[in-house]
C-alpha positions as CSV (number, residue, x, y, z in Angstrom):
1,M,0.2,-0.4,0.5
2,S,1.8,3.3,-0.7
3,R,2.4,5.7,2.1
4,H,0.5,8.5,0.6
5,T,-2.9,7.0,0.5
6,T,-5.3,8.9,3.0
7,L,-9.1,8.8,3.3
8,P,-11.0,12.0,2.4
9,P,-11.0,14.7,4.6
10,T,-14.4,14.9,6.0
11,R,-14.2,10.9,6.6
12,R,-10.7,11.3,8.0
13,T,-10.8,9.2,11.5
14,A,-7.1,9.3,12.4
15,P,-6.4,9.9,16.2
16,G,-4.1,12.8,15.4
17,G,-6.7,14.7,12.6
18,P,-9.0,17.3,13.5
19,I,-11.4,16.3,16.1
20,D,-14.8,16.4,14.7
21,P,-17.7,17.6,17.4
22,R,-20.4,15.1,15.6
23,R,-18.5,12.3,16.8
24,L,-19.2,13.0,20.6
25,L,-22.8,11.8,19.7
26,T,-21.8,8.7,17.5
27,G,-19.7,5.8,18.8
28,R,-19.1,3.7,21.9
29,F,-18.7,7.1,23.8
30,S,-21.6,8.6,23.1
31,S,-23.9,7.0,25.5
32,I,-22.1,8.6,29.1
33,W,-22.9,12.2,27.5
34,L,-26.2,11.6,26.9
35,I,-27.6,9.8,30.2
36,T,-25.3,12.3,31.9
37,L,-27.9,15.1,30.5
38,L,-30.8,12.8,31.2
39,L,-29.3,12.6,34.7
40,F,-29.1,16.0,36.0
41,A,-32.0,16.7,33.7
42,A,-33.8,14.1,36.5
43,S,-32.2,15.5,39.4
44,P,-34.4,18.2,40.5
45,L,-36.9,15.8,39.9
46,I,-35.4,13.1,41.8
47,S,-34.4,15.0,44.5
48,P,-35.7,18.7,44.8
49,G,-32.3,21.6,45.3
50,S,-29.9,18.9,44.0
51,L,-29.0,21.6,41.1
52,S,-29.1,24.4,43.1
53,G,-25.7,26.3,42.8
54,S,-24.5,25.6,46.7
55,A,-25.3,21.9,46.0
56,V,-23.3,21.9,42.2
57,L,-20.6,23.9,44.3
58,S,-20.1,21.1,46.5
59,M,-20.1,18.4,44.1
60,L,-18.2,19.4,41.6
61,P,-14.5,19.4,43.3
62,F,-15.4,14.8,44.5
63,A,-15.8,15.1,40.8
64,A,-13.0,16.5,39.7
65,V,-10.8,14.1,42.1
66,M,-12.7,11.5,41.4
67,A,-12.4,12.2,37.7
68,I,-8.3,12.6,38.2
69,A,-8.7,8.8,39.6
70,A,-10.4,7.8,37.4
71,L,-7.6,9.0,34.8
72,G,-5.2,6.6,35.6
73,Q,-7.2,3.8,36.0
74,T,-8.4,4.4,32.1
75,L,-4.9,4.3,31.1
76,V,-4.3,1.3,33.4
77,V,-6.9,-0.4,31.4
78,S,-6.2,1.1,27.8
79,Q,-3.1,-1.6,28.3
80,G,-5.6,-4.3,29.6
81,G,-5.1,-4.4,32.9
82,I,-6.8,-3.6,36.1
83,D,-4.9,-1.6,39.0
84,L,-6.5,-2.3,42.6
85,S,-3.8,0.1,44.7
86,V,-5.8,3.2,44.1
87,P,-7.1,3.0,47.6
88,G,-3.4,2.6,48.5
89,V,-1.9,5.5,47.1
90,M,-4.2,7.9,47.8
91,A,-4.1,6.8,51.8
92,L,-0.5,7.3,51.6
93,A,-0.2,10.2,49.2
94,A,-2.8,11.9,51.7
95,V,-1.0,10.8,55.3
96,L,2.2,11.8,53.7
97,A,1.0,15.6,52.3
98,T,-1.0,16.3,55.7
99,K,1.5,14.2,58.2
100,L,4.7,15.4,57.5
101,P,4.7,19.0,57.9
102,T,2.9,18.5,60.7
103,V,5.5,16.0,63.1
104,T,8.9,17.0,60.8
105,S,10.1,20.2,59.4
106,V,9.2,19.2,56.2
107,P,7.6,21.6,53.8
108,V,4.3,21.4,52.5
109,W,5.5,21.4,49.2
110,A,8.0,18.8,49.4
111,A,5.4,16.8,51.6
112,V,3.2,16.9,48.5
113,A,6.5,15.8,46.6
114,M,6.9,13.2,48.3
115,G,3.3,11.9,48.3
116,I,3.4,11.9,44.3
117,A,6.5,10.4,44.1
118,A,5.1,7.4,46.4
119,G,2.2,7.0,43.6
120,A,4.8,6.7,40.7
121,V,7.1,3.8,43.0
122,S,4.5,2.0,43.9
123,G,3.0,1.9,39.9
124,L,6.5,1.5,39.1
125,V,6.5,-1.4,41.5
126,I,2.7,-2.9,40.1
127,G,4.9,-2.4,36.3
128,I,8.2,-4.5,37.4
129,A,5.9,-7.4,38.4
130,V,3.0,-7.7,35.8
131,V,5.7,-6.9,32.9
132,R,9.4,-8.3,34.0
133,L,7.7,-12.0,36.6
134,S,4.2,-11.7,34.6
135,I,2.1,-11.6,37.9
136,A,-0.9,-10.5,37.0
137,A,-2.4,-7.2,37.5
138,F,-4.3,-7.7,40.0
139,V,-3.1,-9.9,42.0
140,A,0.5,-7.4,41.7
141,S,-1.4,-4.6,42.3
142,L,-3.8,-6.2,45.4
143,A,-0.5,-6.8,47.0
144,V,1.2,-3.5,46.7
145,N,-2.2,-1.9,47.8
146,S,-1.8,-4.1,51.2
147,I,1.2,-3.2,51.8
148,L,0.7,0.5,51.0
149,I,-2.3,-0.1,53.5
150,G,0.1,-0.5,56.3
151,I,2.8,1.7,55.7
152,V,-0.3,4.3,55.9
153,L,-1.0,2.9,59.6
154,Q,2.6,2.7,60.3
155,V,3.1,6.1,59.4
156,S,0.1,7.6,61.1
157,K,-0.1,5.8,64.0
158,G,-3.8,4.8,63.6
159,F,-4.5,9.2,63.7
160,P,-5.2,11.6,61.0
161,A,-3.5,15.2,60.3
162,S,-4.9,18.4,59.5
163,A,-3.5,19.6,56.6
164,A,-1.2,22.8,56.0
165,P,-3.3,26.1,55.7
166,G,-1.6,26.4,52.6
167,L,-2.7,23.5,50.6
168,S,-6.5,23.6,52.2
169,A,-7.0,27.0,51.2
170,F,-6.1,25.7,47.6
171,A,-7.6,23.1,47.3
172,V,-11.2,25.4,48.6
173,G,-10.4,27.6,46.7
174,S,-12.2,28.8,43.2
175,V,-11.1,31.4,40.8
176,W,-14.6,33.5,39.4
177,G,-16.4,30.9,41.2
178,V,-15.0,28.0,39.6
179,P,-13.2,25.9,42.1
180,N,-9.7,25.3,41.7
181,L,-9.7,21.2,41.8
182,L,-12.0,21.7,39.0
183,L,-9.4,23.8,37.2
184,V,-7.4,21.1,38.2
185,A,-9.2,18.5,36.9
186,V,-10.0,19.9,33.4
187,V,-6.2,20.7,32.9
188,V,-4.7,17.1,33.5
189,V,-7.6,15.7,31.7
190,T,-7.4,17.8,28.5
191,F,-3.6,17.3,28.7
192,A,-3.9,14.2,28.8
193,H,-6.6,13.4,26.3
194,W,-4.1,15.6,23.8
195,G,-1.6,13.6,25.0
196,V,-2.7,10.3,23.9
197,R,-4.5,11.2,20.7
198,H,-2.4,13.7,19.1
199,T,1.4,12.6,19.9
200,V,3.5,10.5,18.7
201,L,4.0,8.4,22.0
202,G,0.3,8.7,22.6
203,R,-0.5,7.1,19.9
204,R,2.0,4.3,20.2
205,F,0.7,3.7,23.6
206,V,-2.5,2.9,22.2
207,A,-1.3,1.0,19.6
208,V,0.2,-1.1,22.4
209,G,-2.8,-1.4,24.4
210,A,-4.8,-2.6,21.0
211,G,-2.7,-5.3,19.7
212,R,0.9,-6.0,22.4
213,P,1.9,-9.0,19.4
214,A,1.7,-6.1,16.4
215,A,3.3,-3.9,18.0
216,R,6.4,-5.8,18.9
217,L,6.6,-6.4,15.4
218,L,7.0,-3.0,15.1
219,G,9.8,-3.0,17.1
220,L,8.1,-0.7,20.0
221,P,9.1,-1.3,23.3
222,T,5.8,-2.7,24.8
223,G,7.3,-3.7,28.4
224,S,8.2,0.4,28.8
225,Y,4.6,1.1,27.2
226,E,3.1,-0.7,29.7
227,A,4.7,-0.2,32.6
228,G,4.5,3.7,31.9
229,A,0.6,3.4,31.8
230,Y,1.1,1.9,36.1
231,V,3.1,4.7,36.8
232,T,1.2,7.3,35.3
233,A,-1.4,5.7,37.7
234,G,0.2,6.0,40.6
235,I,0.9,9.3,39.8
236,C,-2.8,10.3,39.1
237,Y,-3.9,8.1,42.1
238,S,-1.4,10.0,45.0
239,L,-2.6,13.7,43.3
240,A,-6.2,13.2,43.8
241,G,-5.2,12.0,47.0
242,V,-3.6,15.5,48.2
243,L,-6.0,17.6,46.7
244,L,-8.6,15.4,48.5
245,A,-6.7,15.7,51.8
246,G,-6.7,19.6,51.5
247,Y,-10.5,20.2,50.9
248,L,-11.5,18.3,53.7
249,R,-8.7,19.8,55.4
250,T,-8.6,16.5,58.5
251,P,-9.2,13.7,56.1
252,D,-9.8,10.0,57.1
253,I,-6.1,7.9,56.7
254,L,-8.4,5.3,54.6
255,L,-9.8,8.0,52.5
256,G,-8.9,6.5,49.4
257,N,-11.5,3.7,50.3
258,T,-14.6,4.4,48.4
259,Y,-12.8,5.2,45.3
260,L,-11.9,1.6,44.0
261,L,-15.3,0.7,42.3
262,P,-16.2,4.2,41.2
263,T,-12.8,4.3,39.3
264,I,-13.6,1.1,37.3
265,A,-17.2,2.1,36.9
266,A,-16.3,5.5,35.5
267,V,-13.5,3.5,33.1
268,V,-16.4,1.1,31.9
269,L,-19.6,3.3,31.7
270,G,-16.7,5.8,29.9
271,G,-17.4,3.4,26.9
272,S,-13.6,1.9,27.3
273,L,-13.1,-1.8,26.2
274,L,-11.3,-3.6,29.3
275,S,-9.4,-5.9,27.0
276,G,-7.6,-2.6,26.1
277,G,-6.9,-0.8,22.8
278,I,-10.3,1.3,22.7
279,T,-10.4,4.3,25.3
280,S,-11.3,8.2,25.9
281,L,-10.0,9.6,28.7
282,A,-13.0,12.3,28.3
283,A,-15.5,10.2,28.6
284,T,-14.3,8.6,31.8
285,A,-13.7,12.1,33.3
286,V,-17.6,12.3,31.9
287,A,-18.6,9.3,33.3
288,A,-16.9,10.6,37.1
289,L,-18.8,13.5,36.8
290,F,-22.0,11.1,36.1
291,L,-21.5,9.1,39.4
292,T,-20.6,12.0,41.5
293,Q,-24.2,13.6,40.7
294,L,-25.5,10.1,40.9
295,D,-23.8,9.5,44.2
296,Q,-25.4,13.1,45.3
297,V,-28.7,12.2,44.2
298,V,-29.2,9.0,45.9
299,L,-27.8,10.5,49.7
300,A,-30.2,13.9,48.8
301,A,-32.6,11.6,48.4
302,G,-32.7,10.0,51.9
303,A,-30.7,6.5,50.9
304,S,-28.3,5.5,53.3
305,T,-24.6,4.6,52.2
306,A,-25.3,1.1,51.7
307,T,-27.8,1.9,48.8
308,Q,-25.1,4.5,47.7
309,L,-22.8,1.7,46.8
310,L,-25.6,-0.8,45.7
311,V,-26.6,1.8,43.0
312,Q,-23.1,2.2,42.1
313,A,-22.4,-1.6,41.5
314,G,-26.4,-2.1,39.5
315,V,-24.8,0.7,37.4
316,L,-21.6,-1.0,36.8
317,A,-23.5,-4.6,36.0
318,L,-25.6,-2.8,33.3
319,S,-23.2,-1.2,32.3
320,V,-21.1,-3.9,31.5
321,V,-24.4,-6.2,30.3
322,F,-25.2,-3.1,27.6
323,R,-21.8,-2.9,26.2
324,G,-22.1,-6.6,25.7
325,V,-25.0,-6.8,24.0
326,P,-24.2,-6.9,19.8
327,W,-26.2,-3.5,19.0
328,G,-25.0,-4.1,15.6
329,T,-26.5,-7.7,15.4
330,V,-29.7,-6.8,17.0
331,R,-30.8,-3.5,14.8
332,T,-30.3,-6.0,11.7
333,R,-32.7,-8.5,13.1
334,L,-35.4,-5.8,13.4
335,R,-34.8,-4.5,10.3
336,T,-35.1,-7.6,8.3
337,R,-38.2,-8.5,10.7
338,S,-40.0,-5.1,10.0
339,P,-43.4,-5.4,7.9
340,A,-41.9,-3.3,5.5
341,T,-38.8,-5.8,4.9
342,R,-41.1,-8.3,4.7
343,S,-43.2,-7.2,2.2
344,M,-40.8,-6.4,-0.3
345,P,-40.7,-8.4,-3.1
346,S,-37.5,-10.8,-3.5
347,S,-35.2,-10.8,-6.1
348,P,-35.4,-12.9,-9.3
């Protein structure tokens, strides 16, 4: 095939090509936009006041934290893996960012940097275990998560610490009424989404996740890309943990426990293929917004936390079932069985 062969400009679908807004309304990533709009439209009917200014402003910081954490999970899933170290990484980063400035003379910025570095190191350990030692991703990440929880309990001595005033002021602050955490999430997600779709490194990353054997034949260092996904994911989890700790001011030492299932649910709802390759970081961020608003509506309606978790699990299960239905085959069969089709004369 000639290297100069190209598709017509209106049909071009290369990852680095211009983004067509119509693609947001079609394809496997379109449903999350639709159900998010429907949820926000139905929120006042289910729980009056859930779309008030104060309610939305209190929801957006948590949606931002979840979006950043889910971004890391998406990168891992795009390589065909799964990361169960989310709780441990978020908790360790939060404890380091809050505890170290309190009990030592470590500056806040250094403590935050140490927390983020701890997330990168934990991701590197998981990546090496998966790539070099051929350990299943869920086993390696679960083992690292247990180690991290143990470190958290050892460092914190079982007691939380308050975030430094500077960190807390940034986390709860806003710019022109827009929460700082939301601005951070938008910048992180936009940069990551652009990097994956519009850079050579990002396209190779997607190619490795879509077909590792073919990527090896092309000479791509597949192991480095796969391990890099876990390292980047660890950075995302730790950043989310630090921001959440600052926003809560005195966070629980295990603040990441409630983020494992939602990050996976956001990836699935966003339309990412669990076997790797097909993914959309922007869709994952929208799914994080959907789940956060859903939690707020459920709680505002008077449901318990247990009901909230059941709703999350139900949404995840329905999404998996929905993704597994061969809708193309269903539409074809419906067309062939429609009265208009059956009444058409057969060709000689």
